[in-house]
C-alpha positions as a Markdown table, in Angstrom:
| # | Residue | x | y | z |
|---|---|---|---|---|
| 1 | Met | -0.4 | 0.0 | -0.1 |
| 2 | His | 1.6 | 3.3 | -0.4 |
| 3 | Pro | 2.2 | 5.6 | 2.4 |
| 4 | Arg | -0.4 | 8.5 | 1.6 |
| 5 | Phe | -3.4 | 6.0 | 2.0 |
| 6 | Thr | -2.4 | 4.1 | 5.7 |
| 7 | Thr | -3.8 | 7.1 | 8.0 |
| 8 | Ala | -7.0 | 7.2 | 6.0 |
| 9 | Phe | -7.2 | 3.3 | 5.7 |
| 10 | Ser | -6.6 | 2.5 | 9.3 |
| 11 | Ala | -9.7 | 4.9 | 9.9 |
| 12 | Leu | -12.0 | 2.7 | 7.3 |
| 13 | Pro | -15.0 | 0.3 | 9.1 |
| 14 | Ala | -12.9 | -2.7 | 9.4 |
| 15 | Ala | -15.1 | -4.5 | 6.6 |
| 16 | Leu | -14.2 | -2.2 | 3.8 |
| 17 | Gln | -10.6 | -2.4 | 5.0 |
| 18 | Ala | -10.4 | -6.2 | 4.6 |
| 19 | Ala | -12.5 | -5.6 | 1.0 |
| 20 | Ile | -10.5 | -2.6 | 0.0 |
| 21 | Gln | -7.1 | -3.5 | 1.2 |
| 22 | Pro | -5.7 | -6.2 | -1.5 |
| 23 | Leu | -7.0 | -3.2 | -4.4 |
| 24 | Leu | -4.5 | -0.8 | -2.5 |
| 25 | Asp | -2.2 | -3.3 | -2.0 |
| 26 | Ser | -1.9 | -3.8 | -5.7 |
| 27 | Ala | 1.2 | -1.7 | -7.2 |
| 28 | Asp | -1.4 | -1.3 | -10.3 |
| 29 | Phe | -3.8 | 0.9 | -8.5 |
| 30 | Lys | -4.2 | 4.0 | -9.8 |
| 31 | Gly | -7.4 | 5.2 | -8.0 |
| 32 | Val | -9.4 | 3.3 | -10.4 |
| 33 | Leu | -11.9 | 0.9 | -9.3 |
| 34 | Arg | -13.7 | -1.8 | -12.2 |
| 35 | Pro | -17.1 | -2.6 | -12.1 |
| 36 | Gln | -16.0 | -5.7 | -10.1 |
| 37 | Asp | -14.1 | -4.0 | -7.9 |
| 38 | Val | -17.1 | -1.9 | -6.8 |
| 39 | Ala | -19.6 | -5.1 | -6.9 |
| 40 | His | -17.2 | -6.8 | -4.3 |
| 41 | Leu | -16.7 | -3.6 | -2.0 |
| 42 | Lys | -20.7 | -3.3 | -1.7 |
| 43 | Gln | -21.0 | -7.2 | -1.1 |
| 44 | Glu | -18.7 | -6.9 | 1.6 |
| 45 | Thr | -19.7 | -4.2 | 3.4 |
| 46 | Gly | -23.4 | -4.1 | 2.6 |
| 47 | Leu | -23.2 | -0.1 | 1.5 |
| 48 | Asp | -25.0 | 1.1 | -1.6 |
| 49 | Asp | -23.3 | 3.0 | -4.5 |
| 50 | Asp | -24.1 | 6.4 | -2.7 |
| 51 | Ala | -22.8 | 5.2 | 0.8 |
| 52 | Leu | -19.7 | 3.3 | -0.4 |
| 53 | Ala | -18.7 | 6.4 | -2.1 |
| 54 | Leu | -18.8 | 8.6 | 0.9 |
| 55 | Ala | -17.1 | 5.8 | 2.8 |
| 56 | Leu | -14.2 | 5.7 | 0.0 |
| 57 | Leu | -13.9 | 9.9 | 0.1 |
| 58 | Pro | -11.1 | 9.7 | 2.7 |
| 59 | Ile | -8.8 | 7.3 | 0.8 |
| 60 | Ala | -9.3 | 9.5 | -2.4 |
| 61 | Ala | -8.6 | 12.9 | -0.5 |
| 62 | Cys | -4.8 | 10.9 | 0.6 |
| 63 | Cys | -3.8 | 11.7 | -3.2 |
| 64 | Ala | -4.2 | 16.0 | -2.7 |
| 65 | Val | -1.5 | 17.7 | -3.3 |
| 66 | Ala | -2.0 | 20.5 | -1.1 |
| 67 | Thr | 1.0 | 22.4 | -0.3 |
| 68 | Val | -0.4 | 25.8 | -0.2 |
| 69 | Ser | -3.9 | 25.4 | 1.7 |
| 70 | Asn | -2.9 | 22.2 | 3.7 |
| 71 | Phe | -6.8 | 21.7 | 2.9 |
| 72 | Asn | -7.2 | 18.2 | 1.7 |
| 73 | Val | -10.2 | 18.0 | -1.1 |
| 74 | Gly | -11.4 | 14.2 | -2.6 |
| 75 | Ala | -13.7 | 13.3 | -4.9 |
| 76 | Ile | -15.2 | 10.2 | -6.5 |
| 77 | Ser | -16.3 | 10.5 | -10.4 |
| 78 | Arg | -18.9 | 7.5 | -11.2 |
| 79 | Gly | -19.2 | 6.7 | -14.8 |
| 80 | Val | -21.8 | 4.9 | -16.9 |
| 81 | Ser | -19.6 | 2.2 | -17.4 |
| 82 | Gly | -19.6 | 0.8 | -13.7 |
| 83 | His | -16.1 | 2.2 | -13.2 |
| 84 | Trp | -15.2 | 4.9 | -10.5 |
| 85 | Tyr | -12.7 | 7.6 | -10.5 |
| 86 | Phe | -10.6 | 9.1 | -7.6 |
| 87 | Gly | -9.6 | 12.8 | -7.8 |
| 88 | Ala | -8.1 | 15.4 | -5.5 |
| 89 | Asn | -6.9 | 18.8 | -5.5 |
| 90 | Met | -3.8 | 19.5 | -6.9 |
| 91 | Glu | -1.3 | 22.5 | -6.1 |
| 92 | Phe | 1.7 | 23.6 | -7.2 |
| 93 | Glu | 4.5 | 26.2 | -4.7 |
| 94 | His | 6.0 | 29.0 | -6.7 |
| 95 | Thr | 3.1 | 29.0 | -9.5 |
| 96 | Pro | 0.1 | 31.3 | -9.4 |
| 97 | Leu | -3.0 | 30.1 | -7.9 |
| 98 | Gln | -4.9 | 29.5 | -11.0 |
| 99 | Gln | -2.7 | 26.5 | -12.3 |
| 100 | Thr | -4.5 | 24.7 | -9.4 |
| 101 | Val | -6.4 | 21.6 | -10.0 |
| 102 | His | -10.1 | 21.7 | -8.2 |
| 103 | Ala | -10.9 | 17.6 | -6.8 |
| 104 | Glu | -13.8 | 17.6 | -8.8 |
| 105 | Gln | -11.7 | 18.5 | -12.0 |
| 106 | Ser | -9.7 | 15.6 | -11.4 |
| 107 | Ala | -11.6 | 13.1 | -10.8 |
| 108 | Ile | -13.6 | 14.1 | -14.3 |
| 109 | Thr | -9.9 | 14.4 | -16.0 |
| 110 | His | -9.2 | 11.0 | -14.5 |
| 111 | Ala | -12.4 | 9.3 | -16.2 |
| 112 | Trp | -12.0 | 11.4 | -19.4 |
| 113 | Leu | -8.4 | 10.4 | -19.5 |
| 114 | Asn | -9.2 | 7.0 | -18.8 |
| 115 | Gly | -11.9 | 6.5 | -21.8 |
| 116 | Glu | -15.2 | 7.3 | -20.0 |
| 117 | Glu | -17.3 | 8.6 | -22.2 |
| 118 | Lys | -20.4 | 9.5 | -19.9 |
| 119 | Leu | -20.6 | 10.6 | -15.8 |
| 120 | Asp | -23.7 | 9.6 | -13.5 |
| 121 | Ala | -22.7 | 11.2 | -10.8 |
| 122 | Ile | -19.8 | 13.0 | -8.5 |
| 123 | Thr | -19.4 | 12.6 | -4.9 |
| 124 | Val | -17.1 | 15.1 | -3.2 |
| 125 | Asn | -16.5 | 15.7 | 0.5 |
| 126 | Tyr | -16.8 | 19.6 | 0.3 |
| 127 | Thr | -19.5 | 21.6 | -1.5 |
| 128 | Pro | -18.5 | 22.0 | -4.6 |
| 129 | Cys | -17.3 | 25.8 | -5.1 |
| 130 | Gly | -18.9 | 27.7 | -8.6 |
| 131 | His | -16.0 | 27.1 | -10.5 |
| 132 | Cys | -16.5 | 23.2 | -10.0 |
| 133 | Arg | -20.1 | 23.3 | -11.0 |
| 134 | Gln | -19.8 | 25.5 | -14.1 |
| 135 | Phe | -16.6 | 22.5 | -15.0 |
| 136 | Met | -19.4 | 20.3 | -14.7 |
| 137 | Asn | -21.7 | 21.9 | -16.5 |
| 138 | Glu | -19.7 | 21.3 | -19.6 |
| 139 | Leu | -20.0 | 17.5 | -19.3 |
| 140 | Asn | -22.5 | 15.4 | -21.7 |
| 141 | Ser | -24.5 | 14.6 | -18.4 |
| 142 | Gly | -25.4 | 17.9 | -18.0 |
| 143 | Thr | -27.0 | 19.5 | -15.2 |
| 144 | Ala | -28.6 | 15.7 | -14.6 |
| 145 | Ile | -25.5 | 14.8 | -13.1 |
| 146 | Arg | -26.1 | 13.6 | -9.3 |
| 147 | Ile | -24.1 | 14.9 | -6.6 |
| 148 | Ser | -23.3 | 13.2 | -3.6 |
| 149 | Leu | -22.0 | 15.4 | -0.4 |
| 150 | Pro | -21.7 | 13.8 | 3.2 |
| 151 | Gly | -24.7 | 14.5 | 5.0 |
| 152 | Arg | -26.8 | 15.8 | 2.4 |
| 153 | Ala | -29.6 | 14.0 | 0.5 |
| 154 | Val | -28.2 | 13.8 | -3.1 |
| 155 | Ser | -29.0 | 16.5 | -5.7 |
| 156 | Thr | -28.4 | 17.2 | -9.5 |
| 157 | Leu | -25.8 | 19.8 | -10.8 |
| 158 | Gly | -29.2 | 21.6 | -12.2 |
| 159 | Asp | -29.9 | 21.8 | -7.9 |
| 160 | Tyr | -26.6 | 23.5 | -7.5 |
| 161 | Leu | -26.6 | 25.6 | -10.3 |
| 162 | Pro | -29.9 | 27.0 | -11.8 |
| 163 | Asp | -30.0 | 29.3 | -14.3 |
| 164 | Ala | -26.8 | 28.1 | -15.6 |
| 165 | Phe | -25.0 | 29.1 | -18.4 |
| 166 | Gly | -23.3 | 26.4 | -20.9 |
| 167 | Pro | -22.3 | 25.6 | -24.0 |
| 168 | Ala | -26.2 | 25.5 | -25.8 |
| 169 | Asp | -25.7 | 29.3 | -25.1 |
| 170 | Leu | -23.2 | 29.6 | -27.2 |
| 171 | Asn | -24.8 | 27.1 | -30.1 |
| 172 | Ile | -22.2 | 24.2 | -29.0 |
| 173 | Thr | -23.1 | 21.0 | -29.6 |
| 174 | Glu | -20.0 | 19.3 | -28.5 |
| 175 | Arg | -19.5 | 18.5 | -24.9 |
| 176 | Leu | -16.4 | 17.1 | -22.6 |
| 177 | Leu | -16.4 | 13.5 | -22.5 |
| 178 | Thr | -17.7 | 12.9 | -26.2 |
| 179 | Pro | -15.1 | 11.1 | -28.1 |
| 180 | Ile | -13.4 | 13.3 | -30.6 |
| 181 | Asn | -10.4 | 13.4 | -33.2 |
| 182 | His | -9.2 | 16.6 | -34.8 |
| 183 | Gly | -7.1 | 14.8 | -37.3 |
| 184 | Phe | -3.3 | 16.1 | -36.3 |
| 185 | Pro | -1.3 | 13.5 | -37.9 |
| 186 | Leu | 1.3 | 11.7 | -35.6 |
| 187 | Gln | 4.9 | 12.8 | -35.5 |
| 188 | Gly | 8.5 | 12.3 | -33.9 |
| 189 | Glu | 9.1 | 10.1 | -31.3 |
| 190 | Ala | 7.6 | 8.2 | -28.4 |
| 191 | Leu | 6.5 | 11.1 | -26.3 |
| 192 | Gln | 6.1 | 13.7 | -29.0 |
| 193 | Gln | 3.2 | 11.5 | -30.4 |
| 194 | Ala | 1.7 | 11.3 | -26.9 |
| 195 | Ala | 1.2 | 14.9 | -26.9 |
| 196 | Ile | -0.3 | 15.0 | -30.3 |
| 197 | Asp | -2.6 | 12.8 | -29.9 |
| 198 | Ala | -3.9 | 14.2 | -26.8 |
| 199 | Ala | -4.5 | 17.5 | -28.4 |
| 200 | Asn | -6.3 | 15.5 | -30.8 |
| 201 | Gln | -9.0 | 14.5 | -28.3 |
| 202 | Ser | -8.7 | 17.7 | -26.5 |
| 203 | His | -12.2 | 20.1 | -26.1 |
| 204 | Ala | -11.8 | 23.4 | -27.4 |
| 205 | Pro | -14.8 | 23.9 | -29.1 |
| 206 | Tyr | -15.1 | 28.0 | -28.1 |
| 207 | Ser | -11.0 | 29.2 | -29.3 |
| 208 | His | -10.2 | 26.2 | -31.3 |
| 209 | Ser | -6.6 | 26.2 | -29.6 |
| 210 | Phe | -6.6 | 22.2 | -29.5 |
| 211 | Ser | -3.6 | 21.4 | -27.4 |
| 212 | Gly | -2.1 | 18.3 | -25.6 |
| 213 | Val | 0.9 | 17.7 | -23.0 |
| 214 | Ala | 2.9 | 14.3 | -22.5 |
| 215 | Leu | 5.6 | 14.0 | -19.7 |
| 216 | Arg | 8.2 | 11.3 | -19.1 |
| 217 | Ser | 8.7 | 10.7 | -15.2 |
| 218 | Gln | 11.9 | 9.5 | -13.5 |
| 219 | Ser | 10.7 | 6.1 | -13.6 |
| 220 | Gly | 10.4 | 6.2 | -17.9 |
| 221 | Lys | 6.3 | 6.0 | -17.8 |
| 222 | Ile | 5.0 | 8.5 | -20.5 |
| 223 | Phe | 2.1 | 10.6 | -18.8 |
| 224 | Ser | -0.4 | 12.4 | -21.1 |
| 225 | Gly | -3.2 | 14.9 | -21.0 |
| 226 | Arg | -6.1 | 17.1 | -22.5 |
| 227 | Tyr | -6.8 | 20.6 | -22.6 |
| 228 | Ala | -10.5 | 20.8 | -21.6 |
| 229 | Glu | -12.0 | 24.1 | -22.3 |
| 230 | Asn | -14.6 | 25.9 | -20.9 |
| 231 | Ala | -17.8 | 28.2 | -22.1 |
| 232 | Ala | -17.3 | 30.5 | -19.0 |
| 233 | Phe | -13.8 | 30.4 | -20.0 |
| 234 | Asn | -12.0 | 31.1 | -16.4 |
| 235 | Pro | -12.7 | 26.9 | -15.2 |
| 236 | Ser | -10.9 | 25.4 | -18.2 |
| 237 | Leu | -8.5 | 22.9 | -17.3 |
| 238 | Pro | -4.8 | 23.3 | -18.8 |
| 239 | Pro | -3.3 | 20.1 | -20.6 |
| 240 | Leu | -0.2 | 20.5 | -18.6 |
| 241 | Gln | -2.5 | 20.0 | -15.3 |
| 242 | Ala | -4.6 | 16.8 | -16.7 |
| 243 | Ala | -1.3 | 15.2 | -17.2 |
| 244 | Leu | -0.3 | 15.8 | -13.5 |
| 245 | Ile | -3.4 | 14.3 | -12.6 |
| 246 | Met | -2.8 | 11.4 | -14.1 |
| 247 | Met | 0.4 | 11.5 | -13.0 |
| 248 | Asn | -0.5 | 11.6 | -9.3 |
| 249 | Met | -3.2 | 8.9 | -9.9 |
| 250 | Ser | -0.1 | 6.3 | -10.6 |
| 251 | Asn | 1.2 | 7.2 | -7.0 |
| 252 | Glu | 4.3 | 9.3 | -8.7 |
| 253 | Ala | 5.5 | 12.5 | -7.2 |
| 254 | Leu | 5.2 | 15.1 | -9.8 |
| 255 | Asn | 8.8 | 16.7 | -8.9 |
| 256 | Thr | 9.8 | 13.4 | -11.0 |
| 257 | Val | 8.9 | 14.9 | -14.3 |
| 258 | Gln | 11.8 | 14.4 | -16.4 |
| 259 | Gln | 10.8 | 15.7 | -19.9 |
| 260 | Ala | 7.9 | 17.5 | -21.0 |
| 261 | Val | 6.1 | 18.3 | -24.9 |
| 262 | Leu | 3.3 | 20.5 | -25.3 |
| 263 | Ala | 1.8 | 19.9 | -28.4 |
| 264 | Glu | -0.6 | 22.8 | -29.5 |
| 265 | Cys | -2.4 | 24.2 | -32.7 |
| 266 | Glu | -0.6 | 26.6 | -35.1 |
| 267 | Asn | -2.4 | 29.8 | -35.4 |
| 268 | Ser | -4.4 | 29.4 | -32.0 |
| 269 | Thr | -6.3 | 32.2 | -30.3 |
| 270 | Leu | -4.9 | 30.8 | -27.2 |
| 271 | Arg | -1.3 | 30.0 | -26.2 |
| 272 | Gln | -0.1 | 27.0 | -23.3 |
| 273 | Gln | 3.4 | 27.2 | -23.7 |
| 274 | Asp | 4.3 | 30.1 | -21.0 |
| 275 | Ala | 2.2 | 28.8 | -18.3 |
| 276 | Thr | 3.8 | 24.8 | -19.4 |
| 277 | Gln | 6.7 | 25.8 | -19.6 |
| 278 | Ser | 7.0 | 28.1 | -16.2 |
| 279 | Thr | 4.7 | 25.6 | -14.3 |
| 280 | Leu | 7.2 | 22.5 | -15.4 |
| 281 | Ala | 10.2 | 24.8 | -14.2 |
| 282 | Ala | 8.5 | 25.1 | -10.8 |
| 283 | Leu | 8.3 | 21.2 | -10.2 |
| 284 | Gly | 12.3 | 20.8 | -11.5 |
| 285 | Cys | 11.4 | 19.9 | -15.2 |
| 286 | Glu | 13.4 | 22.2 | -17.6 |
| 287 | Asp | 13.2 | 19.6 | -20.8 |
| 288 | Phe | 10.7 | 21.0 | -22.1 |
| 289 | Ser | 9.9 | 21.2 | -25.9 |
| 290 | Leu | 6.9 | 22.8 | -28.0 |
| 291 | Thr | 5.5 | 20.9 | -30.8 |
| 292 | Leu | 3.3 | 23.0 | -33.7 |
| 293 | Val | 0.3 | 21.1 | -35.3 |
| 294 | Ser | -1.7 | 21.5 | -37.8 |
| 295 | Lys | -4.1 | 19.0 | -40.5 |
| 296 | Thr | -1.6 | 19.4 | -42.7 |
| 297 | Ser | 1.2 | 18.5 | -40.8 |
| 298 | Val | 3.6 | 16.0 | -42.3 |
């Protein structure tokens, strides 16, 4: 078991401890519960979906990187596929607060990058802030997505975000989590190809500034992330943060990034380069390169 889970694990009810320990002890555990895992945990604990997700929030919150606030938030997104995805807030010292990741963004992006195509519910240990409510409104689940909080009845995003502003107000039909491919040809070595592949699947229907990031960690593993744009703009999630979410959920320290590639469109309205490079530098990574892509690339 990764040491960051130890304290929260020891406080779980005995039945849940016994049921989840084999998962946490697995070297392959990356904060994802498969449908069969969820079914087993429910059978062993007698908890239903909502109660089980609430009981697991302390484990999700252990994934927080709260170096500025020291305030850990955990979230679990539940896909229509039956998979559950952990998420947690992430902060980066020596960078602007705008670079932080909220727990709900983490859990949603974790699902998206694992191929989940629609979410049924989000469970979180604190009330979603306005930023996160707006971020969730970009999803193809719409305002019908269920939100579960400790000590409260399950409600919908529509209850938390009445009279919402979203993609439909801008005549945008594309929604976050719906699969898409922008058709940029892959080129270069493995890390560059991973960044371009991420840009191909990025969600940027407002600016069309598609972008993706790929990171190589000290372990040699590659983690990629896609840009997730929002109708209200500010809740948009940069591609670097998406890649860091995946790295964090794989229990790898963020200061072990050795090499990074950003792929973004030529002639884009928006640029991720400066913010990406400065945040990577704060994490100790100086080996950064930019790849400009277009549908006519060779």
